[in-house]
Structure formats: structure tokens, C-alpha cells
SERO-4910 file (N, C-alpha, C, O; in steps of 0.05 Angstrom, whole numbers):
BEGIN
 pado doro    nc1    nc2    nc3   cac1   cac2   cac3    cc1    cc2    cc3    oc1    oc2    oc3
  Met    A     34    238   -419     18    239   -393      4    264   -389     13    282   -404
  Lys    A    -14    270   -376    -27    298   -375    -38    298   -346    -52    279   -338
  Leu    A    -32    317   -332    -42    318   -299    -72    329   -298    -78    353   -300
  Val    A    -91    306   -295   -119    308   -292   -129    323   -268   -147    340   -270
  Tyr    A   -113    314   -241   -128    321   -217   -105    320   -197    -92    299   -193
  Lys    A    -99    349   -183    -79    345   -168    -93    336   -139   -111    352   -135
  Gly    A    -91    320   -122    -99    309   -105    -83    316    -76    -60    323    -77
  Lys    A    -98    313    -52    -83    313    -26    -59    306    -12    -43    319      2
  Thr    A    -63    266    -26    -38    247    -21    -28    232    -52     -8    219    -58
  Lys    A    -58    245    -73    -46    222   -102    -50    246   -114    -66    263   -106
  Asp    A    -29    250   -143    -40    261   -168    -51    239   -187    -45    216   -184
  Ile    A    -68    249   -206    -72    226   -231    -63    238   -250    -60    263   -252
  Phe    A    -57    222   -266    -51    228   -305    -64    210   -319    -68    186   -315
  Ala    A    -68    223   -333    -83    199   -370    -70    196   -380    -59    216   -389
  Leu    A    -64    176   -386    -50    151   -403    -58    158   -432    -81    167   -435
  Ala    A    -41    156   -456    -54    152   -477    -73    131   -482    -91    134   -499
  Asp    A    -70    109   -470    -79     91   -474   -113     86   -459   -125     65   -455
  Gly    A   -120    108   -455   -148    119   -440   -142    104   -408   -160    113   -394
  Thr    A   -128     89   -394   -127     85   -373   -114    111   -356   -112    134   -364
  Tyr    A   -107    103   -335    -98    130   -312    -79    122   -295    -83     98   -289
  Leu    A    -55    133   -283    -36    137   -274    -40    152   -239    -41    176   -232
  Met    A    -39    137   -230    -41    148   -192     -1    156   -184     17    140   -187
  Gln    A      0    177   -177     22    177   -159     18    186   -132     12    208   -124
  Phe    A     23    167   -121     19    165    -88     48    189    -75     71    192    -85
  Lys    A     41    199    -58     51    232    -51     67    226    -30     72    202    -30
  Asp    A     76    237    -13     88    231     19     73    242     41     77    240     66
  Asp    A     50    256     26     40    269     44     16    257     56      7    240     40
  Leu    A      0    259     84    -25    261     93    -37    272    102    -29    293    112
  Thr    A    -63    265    105    -82    283    116    -84    279    148    -78    258    158
  Gly    A    -93    300    161    -90    305    187    -93    338    193   -106    353    178
  Thr    A    -80    346    213    -83    372    220    -58    381    247    -53    366    266
  Asp    A    -45    405    243    -21    406    258     -7    387    257     -3    378    280
  Gly    A      7    369    233     15    354    244     14    329    254     36    318    257
  Val    A     -6    317    261    -19    293    268    -38    289    258    -56    305    258
  Phe    A    -40    263    247    -50    242    220    -81    234    231    -90    224    252
  Asp    A    -92    244    208   -118    246    221   -136    229    190   -147    239    171
  Pro    A   -133    200    197   -153    190    159   -180    201    156   -191    194    135
  Gly    A   -193    216    170   -223    231    173   -217    259    159   -237    271    149
  Ala    A   -194    270    157   -181    307    158   -185    304    127   -185    283    114
  Asn    A   -189    336    118   -202    334     87   -174    359     82   -175    376     65
  Thr    A   -153    355     99   -129    373     97   -113    363     98   -110    349    118
  Val    A    -88    363     76    -54    359     95    -47    364    115    -52    387    121
  Gly    A    -30    346    140    -31    355    163      8    351    162     27    365    168
  Leu    A      4    327    153     46    331    148     52    309    129     37    292    120
  Ser    A     78    313    124     95    288    102    108    279    118    115    290    139
  Val    A    116    250    111    143    227    119    144    214     99    125    206     85
  Ala    A    173    211     98    184    205     76    176    180     75    171    168     96
  Gly    A    172    168     50    162    142     50    131    137     51    121    115     54
  Ala    A    119    158     48    103    142     60     78    139     34     56    131     42
  Gly    A     79    144     15     82    146     -8     79    109    -16     59     94    -19
  Arg    A    104    104    -17    104     79    -24     96     60     -7     94     36    -12
  Ala    A     88     76     18     81     48     43     50     44     37     41     21     35
  Gly    A     33     70     35     10     61     17      6     50     -9    -15     37     -9
  Leu    A     16     51    -28     20     35    -50     22     11    -49      7      0    -64
  Arg    A     41     -9    -31     52    -31    -19     28    -43    -16     19    -63    -27
  Leu    A     17    -25      2    -11    -40     23    -29    -40     -6    -30    -60    -20
  Thr    A    -43    -12    -16    -61    -20    -29    -58    -47    -54    -76    -61    -64
  Lys    A    -27    -47    -59    -30    -67    -77    -41    -94    -63    -62   -106    -65
  Tyr    A    -18    -99    -50    -32   -118    -30    -62   -124    -20    -71   -145    -11
  Phe    A    -74   -103    -22   -104   -110    -14   -121   -112    -35   -142   -125    -33
  Phe    A   -113    -98    -56   -122   -104    -84   -125   -126    -97   -146   -132   -109
  Glu    A   -103   -138    -94    -97   -164   -102   -106   -183    -97   -110   -201   -113
  Ile    A   -113   -185    -62   -132   -204    -44   -150   -209    -61   -153   -232    -70
  Leu    A   -173   -180    -70   -194   -170    -72   -204   -176    -97   -228   -180   -101
  Glu    A   -184   -177   -114   -193   -189   -148   -190   -218   -140   -210   -230   -146
  Ala    A   -175   -231   -129   -169   -266   -122   -201   -268   -108   -216   -287   -115
  Lys    A   -208   -254    -95   -243   -260    -91   -276   -257   -104   -300   -261    -99
  Gly    A   -258   -248   -123   -274   -242   -148   -286   -208   -133   -310   -207   -140
  Ile    A   -284   -192   -123   -289   -166   -120   -276   -151   -143   -254   -158   -149
  Pro    A   -290   -129   -157   -286   -116   -179   -274    -86   -162   -286    -72   -146
  Thr    A   -242    -81   -174   -238    -58   -171   -233    -40   -195   -249    -42   -214
  His    A   -206    -19   -197   -202     -7   -215   -167    -19   -225   -155    -13   -245
  Tyr    A   -162    -30   -209   -131    -37   -207   -130    -55   -235   -144    -73   -244
  Ile    A   -105    -40   -245    -86    -59   -264    -64    -71   -247    -66    -93   -234
  Glu    A    -41    -56   -247    -18    -57   -231     -8    -28   -229    -16     -5   -237
  Ala    A     19    -43   -212     41    -22   -199     60    -24   -195     71    -46   -195
  Asp    A     72     -4   -189    103      2   -193    109     14   -179    109     38   -181
  Leu    A    119     -1   -152    127      6   -123    155     22   -123    162     36   -104
  Glu    A    170     20   -146    190     45   -149    188     63   -148    201     79   -134
  Ala    A    164     69   -171    159     96   -178    135    107   -160    125    130   -159
  Ala    A    127     84   -145    102     87   -134     80    106   -146     70    128   -140
  Thr    A     75     85   -169     48     92   -186     24     62   -188     30     38   -189
  Met    A      3     70   -188    -14     52   -195    -27     58   -226    -34     80   -234
  Lys    A    -30     36   -238    -33     43   -266    -74     29   -263    -82      6   -259
  Val    A    -85     46   -264   -112     35   -261   -138     50   -281   -142     74   -287
  Lys    A   -152     31   -287   -179     36   -309   -197     60   -301   -198     69   -278
  Pro    A   -207     67   -314   -220     95   -319   -247     84   -301   -253     60   -302
  Ala    A   -262    104   -284   -278     92   -265   -302    123   -267   -292    145   -266
  Gln    A   -326    119   -269   -342    142   -276   -345    139   -238   -344    119   -224
  His    A   -348    170   -232   -358    172   -192   -382    173   -188   -397    178   -207
  Phe    A   -391    170   -166   -421    176   -162   -423    213   -154   -414    227   -136
  Gly    A   -438    216   -174   -438    253   -167   -407    276   -167   -396    278   -189
  Ala    A   -397    288   -147   -366    291   -152   -349    278   -132   -327    285   -122
  Gly    A   -367    252   -127   -353    229   -115   -363    233    -75   -369    251    -61
  Leu    A   -358    204    -72   -367    193    -50   -345    184    -28   -325    173    -39
  Glu    A   -344    186     -2   -330    166     16   -350    151     27   -372    159     34
  Val    A   -338    121     29   -367    107     45   -344    100     64   -321     96     56
  Ile    A   -355     98    100   -341     89    122   -356     68    127   -380     65    123
  Cys    A   -331     46    141   -341     31    157   -335     30    192   -318     14    197
  Arg    A   -341     36    203   -333     31    227   -336      6    249   -356     -7    255
  Tyr    A   -324      6    252   -324    -20    279   -316    -11    308   -315    -30    323
  Arg    A   -308     19    323   -309     32    333   -313     59    336   -305     75    319
  Ala    A   -323     64    355   -343     98    358   -314    111    367   -309    115    391
  Val    A   -294    117    346   -279    147    343   -283    165    319   -301    163    303
  Gly    A   -264    183    319   -263    208    298   -284    214    297   -297    211    317
  Ser    A   -297    224    278   -323    240    276   -343    229    285   -356    243    301
  Phe    A   -352    202    280   -364    181    296   -368    198    322   -387    214    327
  Leu    A   -346    191    339   -352    207    358   -357    228    377   -368    228    399
  Arg    A   -345    249    359   -343    272    358   -379    281    343   -386    304    349
  Arg    A   -393    268    330   -423    274    329   -435    268    348   -446    287    359
  Tyr    A   -439    242    359   -452    229    374   -437    227    397   -440    203    405
  Gly    A   -423    239    411   -407    234    433   -433    235    451   -435    214    464
  Lys    A   -455    254    457   -468    249    478   -484    227    488   -496    226    510
  Tyr    A   -483    207    466   -501    170    461   -472    150    464   -469    130    478
  Ala    A   -455    162    449   -428    139    448   -401    143    470   -390    162    481
  Lys    A   -399    118    468   -371    126    486   -352    112    473   -355     88    467
  Glu    A   -323    133    468   -302    128    466   -289     97    454   -286     80    471
  Gly    A   -282     92    430   -278     58    426   -297     38    440   -291     15    446
  Gln    A   -324     52    444   -342     26    439   -350     12    410   -348     20    387
  Pro    A   -361    -14    422   -360    -24    400   -383    -26    372   -405    -37    375
  Leu    A   -376    -17    354   -392    -12    336   -402    -38    307   -387    -47    289
  Asp    A   -425    -43    310   -420    -76    281   -435    -62    246   -455    -54    235
  Ala    A   -402    -67    244   -398    -49    215   -419    -31    206   -434    -30    186
  Phe    A   -414    -16    227   -437     11    223   -427     30    189   -403     35    186
  Val    A   -442     37    173   -432     46    142   -446     67    145   -469     67    154
  Glu    A   -431     95    137   -439    125    132   -430    125    106   -414    108     98
  Val    A   -440    144     88   -429    155     64   -425    194     72   -438    207     88
  Thr    A   -405    202     57   -401    232     58   -397    248     33   -377    237     27
  Leu    A   -400    263     17   -404    274      1   -369    290      7   -361    301     27
  Lys    A   -354    284    -25   -330    294    -33   -327    321    -30   -319    328    -52
  Asp    A   -330    345    -11   -341    364    -11   -322    381     10   -333    390     31
  Asp    A   -284    386      2   -281    403     25   -288    427     30   -279    437     51
  Glu    A   -300    440     17   -319    466     15   -336    469     44   -338    488     60
  Arg    A   -345    449     44   -368    434     71   -360    423     79   -377    408     90
  Gly    A   -334    415     83   -327    392    100   -337    363    102   -345    353    122
  Asp    A   -337    355     85   -343    330     71   -370    322     85   -369    300     96
  Pro    A   -399    337     86   -422    323     99   -426    303     97   -420    292     76
  Pro    A   -437    290    117   -455    260    111   -475    267    102   -486    289    106
  Ile    A   -487    236     80   -511    248     77   -528    214     71   -519    195     59
  Ser    A   -550    217     80   -574    193     82   -577    183     57   -578    197     37
  Glu    A   -579    163     57   -594    143     35   -620    160     16   -626    158     -8
  Asp    A   -632    177     38   -649    183     19   -649    209      6   -661    215    -15
  Ala    A   -631    225     24   -616    250     -2   -606    233    -17   -618    228    -38
  Leu    A   -581    220    -12   -575    204    -41   -589    200    -58   -582    208    -80
  Val    A   -615    185    -56   -623    187    -80   -644    213    -88   -649    220   -111
  Met    A   -650    219    -74   -675    247    -84   -661    268    -99   -669    285   -114
  Leu    A   -623    260    -87   -615    282   -103   -597    268   -131   -577    279   -140
  Gly    A   -607    247   -140   -600    239   -159   -571    218   -164   -566    202   -182
  Ile    A   -552    229   -135   -526    221   -138   -531    190   -151   -526    181   -173
  Leu    A   -544    176   -124   -545    151   -142   -574    135   -131   -586    145   -112
  Thr    A   -582    114   -142   -605     96   -130   -609     84   -112   -589     81    -98
  Ala    A   -632     71   -103   -633     58    -73   -615     28    -86   -600     16    -69
  Ala    A   -615     17   -111   -608     -9   -111   -590      3   -111   -586      1    -87
  Glu    A   -564     22   -122   -536     26   -116   -535     32    -83   -524     15    -70
  Tyr    A   -543     49    -71   -541     56    -52   -541      9    -21   -530      2      0
  Arg    A   -554      2    -34   -556    -28    -28   -531    -41    -29   -518    -50    -11
  Glu    A   -527    -41    -51   -503    -61    -66   -476    -43    -51   -456    -53    -42
  Leu    A   -482    -16    -52   -457     -2    -34   -450     -8    -14   -426    -14    -10
  Lys    A   -465     -9      0   -467    -18     36   -462    -39     33   -444    -41     49
  Gln    A   -464    -61     22   -463    -93     17   -433    -89     18   -419    -88     38
  Leu    A   -422    -86    -14   -388    -91    -14   -379    -63     10   -362    -72     26
  Thr    A   -384    -44     13   -363    -45     38   -360    -61     59   -338    -69     69
  Gln    A   -385    -65     67   -387    -78     97   -367   -113     85   -362   -131    100
  Lys    A   -363   -113     67   -354   -141     58   -324   -140     50   -309   -156     62
  Ile    A   -312   -121     29   -284   -108     40   -279   -110     62   -264   -127     69
  Ala    A   -294    -89     86   -281    -78    105   -282   -101    117   -265    -98    135
  Ala    A   -291   -122    120   -286   -151    137   -264   -163    123   -245   -171    136
  Ile    A   -264   -166     97   -232   -179     85   -210   -168    108   -199   -181    126
  Val    A   -210   -137    100   -185   -122    110   -183   -125    138   -163   -133    149
  Lys    A   -203   -120    148   -205   -128    183   -193   -163    190   -178   -170    209
  Asp    A   -203   -181    171   -191   -207    175   -157   -206    170   -140   -221    180
  Glu    A   -153   -186    155   -123   -196    148   -107   -188    167    -85   -198    173
  Leu    A   -125   -160    181    -98   -150    184    -95   -160    221    -78   -153    237
  Ala    A   -123   -180    224   -125   -198    252   -102   -214    252    -89   -218    272
  Lys    A    -96   -225    228    -80   -244    234    -53   -233    239    -35   -250    242
  Lys    A    -47   -211    241    -25   -193    251    -25   -184    287     -7   -177    302
  Glu    A    -48   -186    289    -60   -187    312    -60   -157    319    -52   -144    339
  Ile    A    -71   -150    298    -79   -110    295   -115   -109    288   -130   -120    272
  Glu    A   -117    -91    305   -143    -92    308   -161    -68    282   -148    -48    275
  Leu    A   -179    -70    275   -183    -50    248   -205    -35    271   -220    -51    284
  Tyr    A   -206     -7    276   -225     15    276   -245     13    267   -265      3    276
  Asp    A   -236     29    237   -257     39    214   -243     46    193   -218     49    197
  Ile    A   -255     50    167   -231     45    136   -254     67    125   -277     72    135
  Lys    A   -241     80    101   -249     98     89   -259     88     56   -239     95     44
  Phe    A   -271     79     40   -265     77      9   -274     93      2   -287    110     13
  Glu    A   -267     89    -27   -287    106    -54   -303     80    -70   -298     56    -66
  Phe    A   -322     89    -86   -321     71   -106   -336     84   -129   -351    103   -124
  Gly    A   -334     73   -162   -345     84   -184   -355     61   -198   -357     37   -191
  Lys    A   -360     76   -223   -379     47   -243   -357     39   -254   -337     52   -254
  Ile    A   -359     15   -266   -347     12   -296   -362     -2   -313   -377    -19   -304
  Asp    A   -360      3   -342   -386    -15   -358   -411    -23   -335   -420    -45   -330
  Asn    A   -419      3   -324   -447      0   -305   -435    -18   -282   -451    -16   -263
  Gln    A   -415    -32   -275   -415    -52   -245   -401    -23   -229   -389     -3   -237
  Ile    A   -409    -33   -203   -402    -17   -178   -374    -23   -176   -372    -47   -184
  Val    A   -344     -8   -167   -322    -30   -166   -303     -9   -144   -308     15   -138
  Leu    A   -287    -22   -138   -278     -3   -113   -251     12   -131   -240      2   -150
  Ile    A   -243     43   -115   -238     55   -133   -209     70   -110   -213     70    -86
  Asp    A   -192     78   -118   -176     88   -102   -155     77    -88   -136     67   -100
  Glu    A   -156     76    -56   -136     54    -43   -141     44    -22   -163     49    -11
  Ile    A   -123     28    -10   -133     20     11   -116     16     29   -109     -7     30
  Ser    A   -105     31     46    -74     39     62    -82     48     87   -104     52     98
  Gly    A    -57     50     96    -57     69    123    -74     91    120    -94     92    134
  Gly    A    -71    100    112    -75    134    104   -106    133    103   -115    155    110
  Asn    A   -125    113     97   -153    121    103   -153     92    118   -156     74    101
  Met    A   -151     84    138   -158     71    165   -145     77    186   -123     87    186
  Arg    A   -162     68    209   -144     75    231   -145     45    251   -166     35    259
  Ala    A   -116     33    258   -109      6    265    -93     11    289    -78     30    295
  Tyr    A   -101     -9    301    -92    -18    327    -78    -39    337    -87    -61    336
  Lys    A    -51    -33    351    -49    -64    361    -30    -50    386    -16    -31    390
  Asn    A    -42    -75    402    -46    -64    436    -53    -44    447    -41    -38    467
  Gly    A    -73    -30    439    -83     -8    449    -63     12    435    -66     35    443
  Glu    A    -44      9    416    -26     29    405    -31     39    383    -21     24    367
  His    A    -45     65    365    -53     67    341    -26     69    326    -10     85    335
  Leu    A    -20     55    306    -10     51    281     -5     72    261    -24     72    245
  Ser    A      6     84    257     20    101    238     21     84    220     30     61    223
  Pro    A      9     97    192     11     91    157     39     73    155     43     51    144
  Leu    A     51     87    167     81     65    143     86     32    170     90      9    162
  Lys    A     83     41    199     85     21    212     66     -1    205     73    -25    202
  Leu    A     32     14    201     19     -9    190     31    -17    169     29    -42    167
  Ala    A     41     -9    155     50    -25    121     75    -47    133     76    -71    127
  Glu    A     90    -35    149    107    -53    160    100    -80    173    109   -101    163
  Leu    A     82    -80    197     68    -99    206     57   -117    182     66   -138    173
  Val    A     33   -103    174     17   -118    145     37   -144    134     34   -168    135
  Leu    A     58   -124    124     81   -142     92     94   -145    107    109   -128     97
  Glu    A    107   -152    130    132   -168    138    131   -200    137    111   -213    131
  Pro    A    141   -205    139    148   -241    119    133   -256    148    131   -281    149
***
């Protein structure tokens, strides 16, 4: 097993059979000890966060697979906090695709002159570059196509998949009376097919219950309770 990528919240190892192993860590993104799924720095560590993130990821990825939505998921080992995945090709150096149902986070910071905090958004999709040095800047469809990161057809498919997957997650959370404010996805290509990669966990979404923001561990507990 060879370490090929050391990330903020996960490490990735190459396996002898050509697949990869993702090791979920207890680190969470944020600033000064405050969790923020939109941050590009590690802000805190919480015991059990890695396993909680993997439990939710396994739960949602298996729902998506049952609905015919392709992912890189193969299997998960909850005790070891690892997930085995298929190799996927990234778009450029990596993209993050956000689906927003409420005006919060960076959306509100950028558009606060026109947006009110928490106002409803109609599954608004935006794409950012994975580029810590430049603060993960948002990028338009035109720029993505002109820079050769993806094609116009791929962008349309990416947007449709994002809204479809986000709606599934939103509906699952609603069963527990939890409201999804926003969620961040990553995609890649396997055999020329666009697939969901990375994770779906409390670490990459904002979710609220009774007006209270749920921590990643609390979200996993509420969603996965019998």
C-alpha cells in the first residue's frame, strides 16, 4: 500500500490491484476551531469524525448505486475508517461542485449586497477550482470550457448530476426533519463516464434541524439512528 495523496480530511493509498483506499481522518475543515465545510484549511479535529463521515458516505453512496447513479465506491470498512474505490480521472487538477438551497457561507459573503442570509435558492449550482493557493476560486462554464477543463456537454451533465444527487440527499435528510442548506461534491471520469467521487458526509454539507446547525457527528447520528 503506497500513500499517493495526503489530504486535509482523508489520505489516499494505491493498492496492488489498481484500486485506491481512502483513509478518513478526524480532521475537519474550518477556521480557529469552528467547522466550515467551505473552508480550505483544517480548523479542528474531533474524535470519531472520520468514522462518522465514512458511515454517512457508505449510506449515501449505496443509495445512489441502487438508483443507478454511478460512483467510484466499491466497499467500506467502518472499523478501520477506510473506503475502497475505483480509480477515476479528475477534471483538471480537481473541481468542487456546490448545490445551494439557502444563501449562506461564501455565497452570502460574495453576494450579500443582494442576498439575505438564509433566503431560499433553487438548487443553485456553482463550480470552484481545487486550488488552495488561490482560495478555491469560483469558475464559470465559459472559463471551464475555454481552459479545456471540461466540455460544454460535460458541464451540462455535471450540473444535472449535481442537482439530482443533491435532491436525493435533501429528501433523505428531510425524512429525519433535517434541512439541507448546501452540499459540495466532487466528480471524475471512469471509462469515459462521469461519476461521483470523494464522499457525502457532514464534512461537505450544511444541514439544520429546528434552526440549529448540525455538526458532522450529530448529523451522522440523526441520519443513521434506527
